PyMOL commands that place a pseudoatom at each C-alpha (Angstrom):
pseudoatom trace, name=CA, resn=MET, resi=1, chain=A, elem=C, hetatm=0, pos=[-7.421, -10.298, 2.076]
pseudoatom trace, name=CA, resn=ARG, resi=2, chain=A, elem=C, hetatm=0, pos=[-9.437, -13.334, 1.083]
pseudoatom trace, name=CA, resn=ARG, resi=3, chain=A, elem=C, hetatm=0, pos=[-7.277, -16.367, 0.320]
pseudoatom trace, name=CA, resn=ARG, resi=4, chain=A, elem=C, hetatm=0, pos=[-8.189, -19.654, -1.303]
pseudoatom trace, name=CA, resn=ALA, resi=5, chain=A, elem=C, hetatm=0, pos=[-6.789, -23.084, -0.546]
pseudoatom trace, name=CA, resn=VAL, resi=6, chain=A, elem=C, hetatm=0, pos=[-4.277, -24.503, -2.995]
pseudoatom trace, name=CA, resn=GLU, resi=7, chain=A, elem=C, hetatm=0, pos=[-2.782, -27.932, -3.564]
pseudoatom trace, name=CA, resn=SER, resi=8, chain=A, elem=C, hetatm=0, pos=[0.798, -27.605, -2.408]
pseudoatom trace, name=CA, resn=GLU, resi=9, chain=A, elem=C, hetatm=0, pos=[3.062, -29.323, 0.080]
pseudoatom trace, name=CA, resn=SER, resi=10, chain=A, elem=C, hetatm=0, pos=[4.337, -26.003, 1.437]
pseudoatom trace, name=CA, resn=ILE, resi=11, chain=A, elem=C, hetatm=0, pos=[1.572, -23.451, 0.771]
pseudoatom trace, name=CA, resn=ALA, resi=12, chain=A, elem=C, hetatm=0, pos=[-1.911, -23.693, 2.344]
pseudoatom trace, name=CA, resn=SER, resi=13, chain=A, elem=C, hetatm=0, pos=[-3.604, -20.728, 0.671]
pseudoatom trace, name=CA, resn=ILE, resi=14, chain=A, elem=C, hetatm=0, pos=[-3.014, -17.785, -1.659]
pseudoatom trace, name=CA, resn=GLY, resi=15, chain=A, elem=C, hetatm=0, pos=[-4.879, -14.496, -1.991]
pseudoatom trace, name=CA, resn=TYR, resi=16, chain=A, elem=C, hetatm=0, pos=[-4.518, -11.622, -4.438]
pseudoatom trace, name=CA, resn=ASP, resi=17, chain=A, elem=C, hetatm=0, pos=[-5.738, -8.020, -4.490]
pseudoatom trace, name=CA, resn=ALA, resi=18, chain=A, elem=C, hetatm=0, pos=[-5.455, -6.827, -8.093]
pseudoatom trace, name=CA, resn=SER, resi=19, chain=A, elem=C, hetatm=0, pos=[-6.313, -3.225, -7.199]
pseudoatom trace, name=CA, resn=ARG, resi=20, chain=A, elem=C, hetatm=0, pos=[-3.255, -3.041, -4.931]
pseudoatom trace, name=CA, resn=ASN, resi=21, chain=A, elem=C, hetatm=0, pos=[-1.006, -5.631, -6.649]
pseudoatom trace, name=CA, resn=GLU, resi=22, chain=A, elem=C, hetatm=0, pos=[-0.643, -7.461, -3.333]
pseudoatom trace, name=CA, resn=LEU, resi=23, chain=A, elem=C, hetatm=0, pos=[-0.374, -11.200, -2.848]
pseudoatom trace, name=CA, resn=GLU, resi=24, chain=A, elem=C, hetatm=0, pos=[-0.748, -13.138, 0.406]
pseudoatom trace, name=CA, resn=ILE, resi=25, chain=A, elem=C, hetatm=0, pos=[0.657, -16.591, 1.036]
pseudoatom trace, name=CA, resn=GLU, resi=26, chain=A, elem=C, hetatm=0, pos=[-0.213, -18.766, 4.020]
pseudoatom trace, name=CA, resn=PHE, resi=27, chain=A, elem=C, hetatm=0, pos=[2.378, -21.443, 4.650]
pseudoatom trace, name=CA, resn=ARG, resi=28, chain=A, elem=C, hetatm=0, pos=[1.215, -24.934, 5.550]
pseudoatom trace, name=CA, resn=GLN, resi=29, chain=A, elem=C, hetatm=0, pos=[3.951, -25.930, 8.000]
pseudoatom trace, name=CA, resn=ASN, resi=30, chain=A, elem=C, hetatm=0, pos=[3.512, -23.207, 10.625]
pseudoatom trace, name=CA, resn=GLY, resi=31, chain=A, elem=C, hetatm=0, pos=[0.622, -21.038, 9.451]
pseudoatom trace, name=CA, resn=SER, resi=32, chain=A, elem=C, hetatm=0, pos=[2.739, -17.948, 8.752]
pseudoatom trace, name=CA, resn=VAL, resi=33, chain=A, elem=C, hetatm=0, pos=[1.174, -15.424, 6.375]
pseudoatom trace, name=CA, resn=TYR, resi=34, chain=A, elem=C, hetatm=0, pos=[3.314, -13.185, 4.170]
pseudoatom trace, name=CA, resn=ARG, resi=35, chain=A, elem=C, hetatm=0, pos=[2.032, -10.290, 2.057]
pseudoatom trace, name=CA, resn=TYR, resi=36, chain=A, elem=C, hetatm=0, pos=[4.063, -9.431, -1.054]
pseudoatom trace, name=CA, resn=PHE, resi=37, chain=A, elem=C, hetatm=0, pos=[3.856, -6.034, -2.772]
pseudoatom trace, name=CA, resn=GLY, resi=38, chain=A, elem=C, hetatm=0, pos=[4.203, -5.103, -6.446]
pseudoatom trace, name=CA, resn=VAL, resi=39, chain=A, elem=C, hetatm=0, pos=[2.956, -8.435, -7.773]
pseudoatom trace, name=CA, resn=SER, resi=40, chain=A, elem=C, hetatm=0, pos=[1.518, -8.063, -11.279]
pseudoatom trace, name=CA, resn=PRO, resi=41, chain=A, elem=C, hetatm=0, pos=[-1.662, -9.885, -12.317]
pseudoatom trace, name=CA, resn=GLU, resi=42, chain=A, elem=C, hetatm=0, pos=[0.434, -11.870, -14.811]
pseudoatom trace, name=CA, resn=VAL, resi=43, chain=A, elem=C, hetatm=0, pos=[2.733, -13.159, -12.058]
pseudoatom trace, name=CA, resn=TYR, resi=44, chain=A, elem=C, hetatm=0, pos=[-0.283, -14.081, -9.928]
pseudoatom trace, name=CA, resn=ILE, resi=45, chain=A, elem=C, hetatm=0, pos=[-1.867, -16.022, -12.816]
pseudoatom trace, name=CA, resn=GLU, resi=46, chain=A, elem=C, hetatm=0, pos=[1.412, -17.846, -13.494]
pseudoatom trace, name=CA, resn=PHE, resi=47, chain=A, elem=C, hetatm=0, pos=[1.786, -18.632, -9.773]
pseudoatom trace, name=CA, resn=MET, resi=48, chain=A, elem=C, hetatm=0, pos=[-1.720, -20.079, -9.523]
pseudoatom trace, name=CA, resn=ALA, resi=49, chain=A, elem=C, hetatm=0, pos=[-1.137, -22.182, -12.670]
pseudoatom trace, name=CA, resn=ALA, resi=50, chain=A, elem=C, hetatm=0, pos=[2.281, -23.462, -11.550]
pseudoatom trace, name=CA, resn=GLU, resi=51, chain=A, elem=C, hetatm=0, pos=[2.521, -27.191, -11.049]
pseudoatom trace, name=CA, resn=SER, resi=52, chain=A, elem=C, hetatm=0, pos=[4.657, -26.602, -7.936]
pseudoatom trace, name=CA, resn=LYS, resi=53, chain=A, elem=C, hetatm=0, pos=[3.716, -23.464, -6.023]
pseudoatom trace, name=CA, resn=GLY, resi=54, chain=A, elem=C, hetatm=0, pos=[6.719, -23.836, -3.691]
pseudoatom trace, name=CA, resn=THR, resi=55, chain=A, elem=C, hetatm=0, pos=[9.148, -24.060, -6.584]
pseudoatom trace, name=CA, resn=TYR, resi=56, chain=A, elem=C, hetatm=0, pos=[7.555, -21.052, -8.289]
pseudoatom trace, name=CA, resn=LEU, resi=57, chain=A, elem=C, hetatm=0, pos=[7.843, -19.059, -5.066]
pseudoatom trace, name=CA, resn=ASN, resi=58, chain=A, elem=C, hetatm=0, pos=[11.536, -19.906, -4.747]
pseudoatom trace, name=CA, resn=GLN, resi=59, chain=A, elem=C, hetatm=0, pos=[12.367, -19.325, -8.404]
pseudoatom trace, name=CA, resn=VAL, resi=60, chain=A, elem=C, hetatm=0, pos=[10.313, -16.193, -9.106]
pseudoatom trace, name=CA, resn=PHE, resi=61, chain=A, elem=C, hetatm=0, pos=[9.540, -14.287, -5.903]
pseudoatom trace, name=CA, resn=LYS, resi=62, chain=A, elem=C, hetatm=0, pos=[12.748, -14.714, -3.952]
pseudoatom trace, name=CA, resn=PRO, resi=63, chain=A, elem=C, hetatm=0, pos=[15.198, -13.823, -6.770]
pseudoatom trace, name=CA, resn=ARG, resi=64, chain=A, elem=C, hetatm=0, pos=[13.159, -10.689, -7.591]
pseudoatom trace, name=CA, resn=GLU, resi=65, chain=A, elem=C, hetatm=0, pos=[13.256, -9.674, -3.942]
pseudoatom trace, name=CA, resn=HIS, resi=66, chain=A, elem=C, hetatm=0, pos=[9.627, -8.585, -3.789]
pseudoatom trace, name=CA, resn=ARG, resi=67, chain=A, elem=C, hetatm=0, pos=[9.045, -6.401, -0.754]
pseudoatom trace, name=CA, resn=TYR, resi=68, chain=A, elem=C, hetatm=0, pos=[6.923, -8.155, 1.846]
pseudoatom trace, name=CA, resn=ILE, resi=69, chain=A, elem=C, hetatm=0, pos=[5.657, -8.027, 5.405]
pseudoatom trace, name=CA, resn=VAL, resi=70, chain=A, elem=C, hetatm=0, pos=[4.803, -10.834, 7.800]
pseudoatom trace, name=CA, resn=VAL, resi=71, chain=A, elem=C, hetatm=0, pos=[1.070, -10.556, 8.465]
pseudoatom trace, name=CA, resn=ARG, resi=72, chain=A, elem=C, hetatm=0, pos=[1.029, -13.474, 10.913]
pseudoatom trace, name=CA, resn=GLU, resi=73, chain=A, elem=C, hetatm=0, pos=[3.965, -15.254, 12.498]
pseudoatom trace, name=CA, resn=GLY, resi=74, chain=A, elem=C, hetatm=0, pos=[3.989, -19.055, 12.471]
pseudoatom trace, name=CA, resn=GLY, resi=75, chain=A, elem=C, hetatm=0, pos=[2.145, -20.714, 15.321]
pseudoatom trace, name=CA, resn=GLN, resi=76, chain=A, elem=C, hetatm=0, pos=[-0.251, -17.769, 15.895]
pseudoatom trace, name=CA, resn=ARG, resi=77, chain=A, elem=C, hetatm=0, pos=[-3.408, -19.217, 14.381]
for i in range(1, 77): cmd.bond("trace and resi %d" % i, "trace and resi %d" % (i + 1))
show_as sticks, trace
zoom trace
């Protein structure tokens, strides 16, 4: 999935596949990449527009318990 760089202290890049409703997040600190499933286009748009991407992730994704997989573990660049 193609990701684009974002301005965030905790997130390096974000990608979205609208045909599959999948979102990928690359974390800045260790390079881990997580892929979240069942993410609506509206949530993706809100996420990209959020002033703090890290806060949005913690307040929206984690409480909803989106299913995810780890695409790349931290430190494996």
